[in-house]
MDAnalysis code that builds the backbone (N, CA, C; Angstrom):
import MDAnalysis as mda
import numpy as np

u = mda.Universe.empty(210, n_residues=70, atom_resindex=np.repeat(np.arange(70), 3), trajectory=True)
u.add_TopologyAttr("name", ["N", "CA", "C"] * 70)
u.add_TopologyAttr("resid", np.arange(1, 71))
u.add_TopologyAttr("resname", ["MET", "ILE", "LEU", "PHE", "ASN", "ARG", "LEU", "ARG", "PHE", "LEU", "ARG", "GLU", "GLU", "ARG", "LYS", "LEU", "THR", "GLN", "GLU", "GLU", "VAL", "SER", "LYS", "ILE", "LEU", "GLY", "ILE", "ASP", "HIS", "THR", "THR", "VAL", "SER", "LYS", "HIS", "GLU", "THR", "SER", "SER", "ARG", "SER", "LEU", "SER", "GLU", "ASP", "ASP", "ILE", "GLN", "ALA", "TYR", "ALA", "LYS", "LEU", "PHE", "LYS", "VAL", "ASN", "SER", "HIS", "GLU", "ILE", "PHE", "ILE", "SER", "LEU", "ASP", "GLU", "GLU", "GLY", "ARG"])
u.atoms.positions = np.array([
    [0.726, -1.185, -0.008],
    [0.005, -0.001, 0.052],
    [0.854, 1.378, 0.044],
    [1.196, 1.744, -1.129],
    [2.236, 2.793, -1.350],
    [1.921, 4.098, -0.400],
    [0.416, 4.400, -0.821],
    [0.079, 5.743, -0.056],
    [0.162, 5.907, 1.396],
    [-0.176, 4.904, 2.142],
    [-0.203, 4.446, 3.361],
    [1.130, 4.739, 4.060],
    [2.109, 3.827, 3.337],
    [3.590, 4.085, 3.695],
    [4.098, 5.125, 3.425],
    [3.949, 6.243, 2.494],
    [4.503, 7.350, 2.404],
    [4.118, 8.532, 3.121],
    [2.532, 8.629, 3.380],
    [2.299, 9.506, 4.268],
    [2.613, 9.565, 5.600],
    [2.658, 8.115, 6.068],
    [2.842, 7.828, 7.335],
    [4.238, 7.997, 7.526],
    [5.217, 7.537, 6.572],
    [6.566, 7.720, 6.704],
    [7.029, 9.254, 6.722],
    [6.506, 10.385, 5.767],
    [6.642, 11.579, 5.959],
    [6.204, 12.082, 7.206],
    [5.502, 11.870, 7.797],
    [4.982, 12.228, 8.939],
    [5.751, 11.845, 10.257],
    [6.096, 10.696, 10.276],
    [7.090, 10.047, 11.387],
    [8.228, 10.502, 11.146],
    [8.643, 10.905, 9.911],
    [10.135, 11.337, 9.619],
    [10.304, 12.845, 10.334],
    [9.311, 13.358, 10.260],
    [9.305, 14.778, 10.922],
    [8.865, 14.834, 12.429],
    [8.620, 13.800, 12.821],
    [8.487, 13.588, 14.309],
    [7.074, 14.374, 14.527],
    [6.051, 14.046, 13.871],
    [4.735, 14.717, 13.885],
    [3.683, 13.528, 14.420],
    [2.757, 14.031, 14.742],
    [1.692, 12.989, 15.137],
    [0.201, 13.326, 14.414],
    [-0.365, 12.474, 14.249],
    [-1.589, 12.583, 13.343],
    [-2.175, 13.930, 13.997],
    [-2.191, 14.166, 15.125],
    [-3.058, 15.225, 15.845],
    [-2.318, 16.555, 15.242],
    [-1.075, 16.590, 15.490],
    [-0.254, 17.627, 14.902],
    [-0.710, 18.252, 13.540],
    [-0.556, 17.026, 12.794],
    [-0.593, 17.286, 11.336],
    [-2.300, 17.915, 11.090],
    [-2.972, 17.397, 11.733],
    [-4.516, 17.748, 11.680],
    [-4.504, 19.278, 12.062],
    [-3.929, 19.548, 12.710],
    [-4.135, 21.033, 13.272],
    [-3.385, 21.778, 12.271],
    [-2.128, 21.459, 11.763],
    [-1.643, 22.435, 10.705],
    [-2.240, 22.471, 9.561],
    [-2.936, 21.202, 9.244],
    [-3.731, 21.502, 7.895],
    [-5.134, 21.785, 8.104],
    [-5.641, 21.792, 9.372],
    [-6.996, 22.277, 9.546],
    [-8.093, 21.187, 9.180],
    [-7.497, 20.282, 9.536],
    [-8.565, 19.065, 8.975],
    [-8.513, 18.162, 10.445],
    [-9.605, 17.216, 10.694],
    [-9.740, 16.418, 11.752],
    [-8.742, 15.299, 11.694],
    [-8.420, 15.147, 13.173],
    [-7.238, 14.003, 13.011],
    [-7.629, 12.509, 12.497],
    [-8.743, 12.392, 12.206],
    [-9.595, 10.974, 11.903],
    [-9.278, 10.991, 10.466],
    [-9.636, 12.224, 9.519],
    [-9.170, 12.577, 8.556],
    [-7.641, 12.055, 8.073],
    [-6.815, 12.496, 8.851],
    [-5.316, 12.206, 8.723],
    [-5.099, 10.578, 8.672],
    [-5.620, 10.059, 9.540],
    [-5.707, 8.461, 9.815],
    [-6.147, 7.873, 8.783],
    [-7.416, 8.122, 8.178],
    [-8.061, 7.628, 6.779],
    [-7.052, 7.714, 5.544],
    [-6.743, 8.994, 5.499],
    [-5.661, 9.284, 4.413],
    [-4.387, 8.538, 4.477],
    [-3.700, 8.093, 5.637],
    [-2.871, 7.422, 5.701],
    [-3.119, 5.630, 5.352],
    [-4.275, 5.380, 5.785],
    [-4.477, 3.932, 5.475],
    [-5.532, 3.871, 4.403],
    [-5.361, 4.822, 3.444],
    [-6.371, 4.898, 2.276],
    [-7.644, 4.464, 2.236],
    [-8.191, 4.747, 3.522],
    [-9.741, 4.533, 3.526],
    [-10.300, 5.721, 3.217],
    [-9.841, 6.784, 2.985],
    [-10.342, 8.112, 2.291],
    [-9.625, 8.345, 1.181],
    [-9.863, 8.890, 0.315],
    [-9.225, 9.232, -0.983],
    [-8.761, 10.636, -0.675],
    [-7.605, 11.165, -1.475],
    [-6.987, 12.471, -1.284],
    [-7.418, 13.330, -2.445],
    [-8.075, 14.629, -2.086],
    [-8.438, 15.389, -3.110],
    [-6.917, 16.261, -3.638],
    [-7.116, 16.949, -4.662],
    [-6.083, 17.664, -5.189],
    [-5.462, 18.570, -3.981],
    [-6.566, 19.315, -3.426],
    [-6.191, 20.336, -2.476],
    [-5.352, 19.394, -1.143],
    [-5.659, 18.324, -0.929],
    [-5.049, 17.606, 0.167],
    [-3.938, 17.174, -0.086],
    [-3.557, 16.697, -1.342],
    [-2.197, 16.515, -1.635],
    [-1.328, 17.609, -1.837],
    [-1.957, 18.768, -2.305],
    [-1.014, 19.941, -2.062],
    [-0.777, 20.602, -0.874],
    [-1.477, 20.516, -0.034],
    [-1.348, 20.688, 1.623],
    [-0.390, 19.489, 2.018],
    [-0.374, 18.377, 1.826],
    [0.515, 17.522, 2.286],
    [2.116, 17.873, 1.780],
    [1.952, 17.869, 0.581],
    [3.433, 18.432, -0.104],
    [3.981, 19.525, 0.516],
    [2.967, 20.604, 0.884],
    [3.643, 21.752, 1.198],
    [4.014, 21.672, 3.034],
    [3.168, 20.958, 3.604],
    [3.735, 20.453, 4.715],
    [4.738, 19.799, 4.947],
    [5.047, 18.614, 4.022],
    [6.327, 17.856, 4.066],
    [7.505, 18.321, 3.334],
    [7.354, 19.492, 2.645],
    [8.265, 20.076, 1.699],
    [8.877, 19.078, 0.923],
    [7.801, 18.410, 0.001],
    [8.126, 17.554, -1.300],
    [7.316, 17.789, -2.430],
    [7.646, 17.436, -3.438],
    [6.662, 17.528, -4.547],
    [5.610, 16.712, -4.632],
    [4.319, 16.996, -4.966],
    [3.062, 16.504, -4.778],
    [3.290, 14.824, -5.476],
    [4.091, 14.620, -6.317],
    [4.049, 13.356, -6.946],
    [4.890, 12.433, -5.892],
    [5.816, 13.144, -4.949],
    [6.493, 12.223, -3.873],
    [5.582, 11.594, -3.070],
    [4.534, 12.060, -2.537],
    [3.675, 11.493, -1.794],
    [3.084, 10.183, -2.211],
    [3.360, 9.832, -3.532],
    [3.134, 8.519, -4.033],
    [4.175, 7.621, -4.540],
    [5.382, 7.904, -4.074],
    [6.456, 6.985, -4.372],
    [6.563, 6.122, -3.186],
    [6.935, 4.761, -3.416],
    [6.871, 3.634, -2.575],
    [8.210, 3.949, -1.671],
    [8.145, 3.564, -0.569],
    [9.688, 3.740, 0.074],
    [10.656, 2.617, -0.646],
    [10.075, 1.645, -1.123],
    [11.146, 0.639, -1.890],
    [11.679, 1.392, -3.120],
    [11.022, 2.384, -3.762],
    [11.525, 3.058, -4.737],
    [12.670, 4.241, -4.180],
    [12.755, 4.494, -3.166],
    [13.664, 5.277, -2.419],
    [14.792, 4.535, -2.023],
    [14.677, 3.176, -1.988],
    [15.944, 2.361, -1.160],
    [15.785, 2.168, 0.053],
    [14.455, 2.399, 0.852],
    [14.260, 2.347, 2.156],
    [13.521, 0.973, 2.295],
])
């Protein structure tokens, strides 16, 4: 599950909790959880918000950890 691994990895790499991410993005913490588990799809605005927060290009959210050699 590429999306789950990448969003969670990016969040944990920055030592942020789901609650902290939710406050920064102005969304409910359950939404962050659902995005990480792919039980809720990401809108273009969601993708842009996560990319800005994690300081990555939007397409990098969808790169699997294996593609990075991790």
